[in-house]
C-alpha positions as CSV (number, residue, x, y, z in Angstrom):
1,M,27.8,-10.5,16.6
2,L,25.1,-11.6,13.8
3,K,25.8,-11.5,10.2
4,L,23.5,-11.9,7.4
5,P,24.1,-13.9,3.9
6,C,24.6,-11.2,1.1
7,K,21.0,-11.5,0.1
8,I,19.8,-10.8,3.2
9,L,22.3,-8.0,3.6
10,F,21.0,-6.4,0.7
11,I,17.5,-6.4,1.7
12,C,18.7,-4.8,5.0
13,F,20.8,-2.1,2.7
14,I,17.8,-1.6,0.5
15,S,15.7,-1.2,3.4
16,L,17.7,1.6,4.4
17,S,17.7,3.4,1.1
18,T,14.3,3.1,-0.6
19,A,10.7,2.4,0.8
20,G,11.6,-0.5,2.6
21,H,12.7,1.5,5.3
22,A,9.0,2.4,6.0
23,Q,8.2,-1.2,7.9
24,D,5.2,-1.4,6.0
25,A,4.3,-2.9,2.3
26,F,4.1,-0.4,0.1
27,F,1.5,0.0,-3.2
28,S,2.3,2.3,-5.8
29,Q,-1.9,1.6,-7.1
30,F,-3.1,3.2,-3.7
31,Y,-7.1,3.7,-5.2
32,T,-7.1,0.1,-6.4
33,N,-6.1,-1.0,-2.9
34,R,-8.0,1.8,-0.9
35,L,-8.8,0.0,2.3
36,Y,-4.8,-0.1,2.5
37,L,-4.7,3.1,2.1
38,N,-7.1,4.4,4.2
39,P,-10.2,2.2,6.6
40,S,-12.1,5.5,6.2
41,L,-13.0,4.8,2.4
42,A,-14.5,1.1,3.5
43,G,-18.3,1.4,1.4
44,I,-17.9,4.3,-0.4
45,G,-19.5,3.7,-3.8
46,E,-22.9,1.9,-5.0
47,A,-21.1,-1.7,-5.6
48,K,-19.8,-4.4,-3.5
49,R,-15.7,-4.9,-4.8
50,V,-13.2,-6.9,-4.2
51,F,-9.8,-6.0,-4.6
52,L,-6.9,-8.0,-5.8
53,N,-3.0,-6.5,-6.2
54,Y,0.6,-7.8,-6.4
55,R,3.8,-6.2,-6.3
56,N,6.8,-7.2,-6.9
57,Q,9.9,-4.8,-6.0
58,Y,13.3,-5.0,-7.5
59,P,12.9,-8.0,-9.7
60,G,16.2,-6.8,-11.4
61,I,17.9,-8.6,-8.0
62,G,15.9,-11.6,-7.7
63,S,12.5,-10.2,-6.4
64,I,13.3,-10.3,-3.1
65,Y,10.3,-8.0,-2.2
66,K,7.0,-9.8,-3.1
67,S,3.7,-7.7,-1.6
68,Y,-0.1,-9.7,-2.1
69,S,-3.4,-8.2,-1.1
70,L,-6.8,-9.6,-1.2
71,S,-9.4,-7.3,0.2
72,Y,-13.6,-7.0,0.2
73,D,-15.8,-4.1,0.9
74,Q,-19.7,-2.7,0.5
75,H,-21.5,-0.2,1.7
76,S,-24.5,-1.0,4.5
77,E,-27.8,1.4,5.2
78,F,-28.1,-0.9,8.6
79,L,-24.6,0.3,9.7
80,K,-24.7,3.8,8.5
81,G,-21.6,3.4,6.8
82,G,-19.3,0.8,5.1
83,F,-17.7,-2.4,6.2
84,G,-14.4,-4.9,4.8
85,F,-12.2,-7.1,5.1
86,S,-8.5,-7.3,4.0
87,L,-5.8,-10.5,3.6
88,S,-2.1,-9.2,2.9
89,N,0.9,-10.7,3.0
90,D,4.7,-9.1,2.6
91,V,7.3,-11.4,1.8
92,Q,11.0,-10.5,1.6
93,G,14.0,-12.4,0.5
94,S,13.1,-16.8,-0.2
95,G,10.6,-16.3,2.3
96,D,13.4,-15.1,5.0
97,I,10.8,-12.5,6.5
98,G,7.3,-12.2,6.4
99,Q,4.3,-10.2,7.6
100,L,0.8,-11.8,6.9
101,K,-2.1,-9.6,8.3
102,F,-5.3,-9.9,8.2
103,S,-8.1,-6.7,9.1
104,G,-11.8,-6.2,9.5
105,I,-12.6,-2.5,9.0
106,Y,-15.7,-0.2,9.5
107,S,-16.4,3.1,8.4
108,Y,-19.2,5.5,9.4
109,Q,-21.0,7.6,6.7
110,L,-22.1,11.0,7.0
111,K,-24.1,13.2,4.6
112,A,-23.6,16.8,5.7
113,G,-25.0,18.5,2.7
114,R,-26.3,18.2,-0.8
115,Y,-22.4,17.9,-2.3
116,L,-20.8,17.6,1.1
117,S,-20.0,14.1,3.1
118,F,-17.6,12.5,5.8
119,S,-16.8,9.0,6.6
120,G,-14.8,8.3,9.5
121,G,-13.4,4.5,9.4
122,L,-11.3,2.3,12.0
123,E,-9.3,-1.0,11.6
124,A,-8.7,-3.7,13.9
125,S,-5.9,-6.3,12.7
126,V,-4.1,-9.5,13.7
127,L,0.2,-9.6,12.3
128,S,1.8,-12.7,12.2
129,R,5.8,-11.6,11.5
130,S,8.3,-14.1,11.1
131,I,11.8,-15.0,10.5
132,N,13.6,-17.9,9.2
133,A,17.0,-17.6,11.0
134,A,17.9,-20.9,9.2
135,G,20.3,-19.6,6.6
136,F,21.4,-16.7,8.6
137,V,25.4,-16.4,8.8
138,F,26.9,-15.4,12.1
139,G,30.4,-13.7,12.8
140,D,32.6,-16.6,14.3
141,Q,31.5,-19.1,11.0
142,Y,33.5,-16.9,8.7
143,N,36.8,-18.5,7.7
144,P,40.2,-16.2,7.9
145,S,41.6,-17.8,5.0
146,G,38.5,-16.7,3.0
147,S,38.0,-20.6,2.1
148,G,34.1,-22.3,3.4
149,L,32.7,-21.5,6.7
150,N,33.0,-23.0,9.8
151,P,30.5,-24.2,11.9
152,G,28.6,-21.7,14.2
153,S,28.3,-21.5,17.9
154,E,24.9,-19.8,17.7
155,S,21.8,-21.3,15.7
156,Y,18.5,-19.8,15.5
157,G,15.4,-21.7,14.0
158,N,11.8,-19.9,13.2
159,I,10.8,-16.7,14.7
160,N,7.3,-15.9,14.8
161,K,5.6,-13.1,16.2
162,I,1.6,-12.8,16.6
163,F,0.0,-9.6,17.7
164,P,-2.7,-6.9,17.2
165,D,-2.6,-3.7,15.7
166,F,-5.0,-0.7,15.1
167,S,-5.9,2.1,12.7
168,G,-8.0,4.8,11.7
169,G,-8.7,7.6,9.5
170,A,-10.9,10.4,8.2
171,S,-12.1,11.4,4.6
172,A,-14.3,13.9,3.2
173,F,-16.1,14.3,-0.4
174,Y,-17.4,17.6,-2.2
175,K,-18.8,17.6,-5.5
176,N,-15.5,15.9,-7.3
177,F,-13.0,16.8,-4.5
178,Y,-12.0,14.1,-1.8
179,G,-9.1,14.0,0.5
180,G,-8.2,12.5,3.5
181,I,-6.1,11.4,6.7
182,S,-4.7,8.3,8.7
183,M,-2.8,7.0,11.3
184,S,-1.5,3.0,11.5
185,H,-0.4,1.3,14.4
186,L,-2.1,3.4,16.6
187,L,-0.7,1.4,19.9
188,R,2.9,1.0,18.3
189,P,3.1,-2.9,19.1
190,Y,5.8,-4.7,19.8
191,Q,6.9,-6.6,16.3
192,S,9.0,-8.8,18.2
193,E,9.6,-10.7,21.5
194,S,12.0,-7.9,23.0
195,S,10.5,-5.0,24.7
196,L,13.4,-2.7,23.4
197,P,11.7,0.3,21.5
198,E,13.5,-0.4,18.9
199,S,11.2,-3.5,18.4
200,R,7.9,-1.2,18.3
201,L,6.0,-0.4,15.3
202,A,6.2,3.4,14.2
203,R,3.1,5.1,13.7
204,K,2.2,6.1,9.9
205,F,0.4,9.0,8.5
206,I,-0.9,8.9,4.9
207,L,-2.4,12.4,3.3
208,F,-4.1,12.3,0.5
209,A,-6.2,14.7,-1.7
210,G,-7.4,14.8,-5.2
211,N,-10.1,16.1,-8.0
212,Y,-11.8,15.2,-11.2
213,F,-12.9,18.0,-13.9
214,S,-13.6,16.9,-17.2
215,L,-12.2,18.1,-20.2
216,Y,-14.6,17.0,-23.1
217,E,-18.2,15.8,-22.5
218,K,-21.1,14.8,-25.2
219,R,-24.2,16.0,-25.3
220,L,-26.7,15.3,-21.9
221,G,-23.2,15.7,-19.9
222,K,-22.2,12.6,-20.9
223,E,-18.4,12.4,-19.6
224,V,-15.9,11.3,-22.5
225,L,-12.3,12.7,-21.3
226,Q,-11.6,13.2,-17.5
227,V,-8.3,14.3,-16.2
228,N,-7.4,13.4,-12.0
229,P,-4.4,15.0,-10.4
230,N,-3.7,13.5,-7.0
231,F,-1.0,14.0,-4.4
232,I,-0.6,11.8,-1.6
233,Y,1.7,12.3,1.6
234,I,3.3,9.3,3.4
235,Q,5.6,9.6,6.8
236,Q,6.7,6.3,9.2
237,K,10.0,7.0,11.3
238,N,12.3,8.8,9.6
239,L,11.3,8.4,6.4
240,S,8.5,10.7,4.5
241,Q,7.3,10.3,0.7
242,L,5.3,12.6,-1.5
243,I,3.6,11.0,-4.5
244,Y,1.7,13.4,-6.9
245,G,0.6,12.8,-10.1
246,L,-2.0,13.3,-13.0
247,E,-4.4,10.4,-14.7
248,G,-6.3,10.3,-17.7
249,L,-9.7,8.5,-17.5
250,Y,-11.8,7.8,-21.8
251,K,-15.1,6.7,-21.5
252,D,-14.5,5.9,-18.1
253,K,-12.8,2.7,-20.0
254,Y,-9.3,3.4,-20.3
255,V,-6.8,4.9,-17.5
256,A,-3.5,6.0,-17.6
257,G,-1.4,8.3,-15.7
258,L,2.2,9.4,-14.3
259,W,3.1,9.7,-10.9
260,I,6.3,11.0,-9.6
261,R,7.9,10.0,-5.9
262,Q,10.2,11.7,-3.9
263,N,11.7,10.2,-0.9
264,L,12.2,13.9,0.4
265,G,14.4,12.4,3.5
266,L,16.6,10.3,1.1
267,K,16.6,12.8,-2.0
268,Y,15.3,10.4,-4.7
269,S,12.6,9.8,-6.6
270,A,11.2,7.3,-9.3
271,L,8.6,7.6,-12.1
272,I,5.7,5.6,-12.1
273,F,3.8,4.6,-15.1
274,S,0.4,3.4,-14.7
275,M,-2.5,2.0,-17.1
276,G,-5.5,0.2,-17.2
277,I,-8.8,-0.9,-18.9
278,S,-12.2,-1.6,-17.4
279,L,-14.5,-4.8,-19.1
280,Q,-17.9,-4.1,-17.9
281,N,-17.4,-5.1,-14.1
282,I,-13.8,-5.7,-14.3
283,H,-11.0,-3.1,-13.7
284,L,-7.6,-4.0,-15.0
285,R,-4.5,-2.0,-14.2
286,Y,-0.5,-2.3,-14.3
287,S,1.9,0.0,-13.4
288,Y,5.8,0.3,-13.4
289,D,8.1,2.3,-10.6
290,A,11.0,3.7,-12.8
291,Q,14.0,4.6,-10.6
292,F,15.6,7.8,-12.1
293,S,18.1,8.9,-9.2
294,L,19.8,6.8,-6.1
295,P,23.2,8.6,-5.0
296,S,24.6,5.7,-2.9
297,V,24.1,2.7,-5.4
298,Q,23.7,2.1,-9.0
299,I,21.6,-1.6,-9.7
300,P,20.2,-2.6,-12.5
301,G,16.1,-3.6,-12.2
302,M,15.6,-1.4,-9.2
303,G,11.9,-0.6,-10.1
304,A,8.9,-2.7,-9.4
305,H,5.9,-4.4,-11.3
306,E,2.5,-4.1,-9.7
307,I,-0.8,-4.9,-10.8
308,S,-4.0,-5.1,-9.9
309,M,-7.8,-6.1,-10.5
310,V,-10.9,-4.7,-8.6
311,A,-14.1,-6.4,-9.5
312,E,-17.5,-5.0,-9.0
313,F,-20.9,-6.6,-8.3
314,G,-24.5,-6.1,-6.7
315,E,-24.7,-2.4,-7.5
316,N,-27.7,-0.7,-5.5
317,K,-28.1,2.5,-7.2
318,K,-31.0,3.2,-4.1
319,I,-28.4,3.4,-1.4
320,K,-28.4,7.1,0.2
321,H,-24.9,8.2,-0.2
322,K,-24.4,8.2,-3.8
323,A,-23.1,12.1,-3.3
324,I,-20.2,10.5,-2.0
325,K,-17.4,10.6,-4.7
326,C,-14.6,8.2,-4.8
327,P,-11.3,7.7,-6.8
328,K,-12.0,5.9,-10.1
329,F,-10.0,2.9,-11.4
């Protein structure tokens, strides 16, 4: 029987009792990592954009989950839509388990009326999943006396699996309303050398919707204070999450929000505090996930820090899809 050292055992335990069970990396700042949220959001907006995201989950127990993401997207009149690229890296433990993913994304955008628009997107990816099993501890290495470990009869080196993956999504936009649905891992690829059903990636479904409305405007319709309610539903395998909350945007420069995340099957929740600032074409945001109920275990530092930066450049006011409204940062 294979047994793992304490840190890896804890990773496995957390994976069964938190968002890690979803197999995919999780980001709380959905709209600052929109290509990860839904491929149909590629190229929505007038500017070219670069997105940088970093998430440190469970910092109180040694930062055993770290996720990084870099993406780029822009609109193309020639392609009648948008395109983008993304690179993400998810690291568990001290690099014991990792996933590197590179994606190319295309979205087709259709303007159906003065205010109504649709977008459909497809993502093609290459994933590399790796396991460094050199530090694993096996059952026959345990000394019955409890003093040290015996040499093991089993050993594994590095395990690496490279495989393709595909995702798709669709979005709709009407005035200041928006919403969409996506499905990841369409073909349920095998993530290891095993051909057992358990080694296949489970499909992930995401449903999101939101709205912008103004609470205070100056003359000539200049918006001073806007409110942005949102909800997002995520399901992958046996995990279902519902995230809903409200953000306020002041003078298109300052943003602050509060979200609630409920893991429906596990019956625990978290508060997500978010704040950000826009400096001309650079948008910075920080968020913190504060877990406030977990019936099976109580460990300090079970939250998550997340930082993002969005850079905009090459804005083109003449493009034809200006009517499409997208979530702001």
